[in-house]
C-alpha positions, 0 to 999 in steps of 0.5 A, spaced: 530 542 485 530 535 484 522 532 484 521 527 489 518 520 487 510 519 488 508 513 491 501 511 490 498 509 497 492 504 494 487 501 499 480 496 497 474 495 501 472 496 507 478 500 509 474 506 510 471 503 516 477 501 520 478 505 527 469 502 527 469 495 523 472 489 528 477 493 531 479 487 536 484 485 529 484 491 526 485 496 532 482 503 532 487 507 528 483 510 522 485 511 515 484 518 516 491 517 521 494 511 517 493 516 511 497 522 516 502 518 519 504 516 511 503 523 509 509 525 515 513 519 513 513 520 507 515 527 507 521 525 511 523 519 507 523 524 500 517 522 497 511 524 495 504 520 496 497 519 493 492 516 497 486 512 496 481 508 498 475 505 494 471 499 496 470 497 488 474 493 484 474 497 477 475 504 481 481 501 484 483 498 477 482 505 474 486 508 479 492 504 478 491 505 470 491 512 470 497 512 476 501 508 471 507 511 469 506 517 474 508 513 481 515 510 481 512 505 487 505 502 489 503 500 497 497 497 497 492 494 502 487 491 497 483 488 503 479 482 501 481 484 493 487 480 494 485 474 495 479 474 489 482 479 484 485 477 478 484 485 475 487 488 481 494 484 480 493 485 473 492 493 473 499 492 477 502 487 474 502 492 467 506 497 472 513 498 471 513 500 478 516 497 484 510 494 489 509 493 496 503 489 499 501 490 506 495 487 511 494 491 517 493 483 520 496 477 520 493 474 514 496 467 515 493 466 523 486 468 520 482 464 515 485 459 509 482 463 504 486 469 507 492 465 505 493 465 498 494 473 495 494 474 488 500 480 488 505 476 493 509 474 487 509 481 484 511 484 489 518 487 492 515 485 500 509 483 503 508 486 510 502 483 514 500 483 522 504 490 524 498 494 523 498 501 522 506 501 522 506 497 515 504 502 511 511 506 513 515 500 513 513 499 505 514 506 505 520 506 508 522 500 503 521 503 497 524 510 498 531 505 499 529 504 492 526 510 489 530 515 493 538 516 491 542 516 497 546 522 499 553 523 497 559 525 501 564 529 499 
């Protein structure tokens, strides 16, 4: 039996309020809904996932450090820390694993301060504006890199 690659799905501040916070921007889907769907999609793609959220920058850094070496890839919606945190960026850069940056809303159609990301230059891909489907796209992108394709006999 082969082991399945572990993908860490990390979520930043205020994402615990999804479903009720600014639904006109973020929709009515909750973070728990996203987690459930990610687990189904990961299973279908041959991945295991570790799903975490924190409102605290240092806690996110500690999650990244804890998963460094164990996670074969990262899906990160750092939320506001995308635009402000060198610490989160440096922790992710210290990991030898591909990263896909995810944003529920189209950050480029919003306030100018959201147009800069401290993560995008170290990311394999950036998915923005696709709502909760962005997480599924990110898992799919990582699976294409991490899960061996079946061989034909």
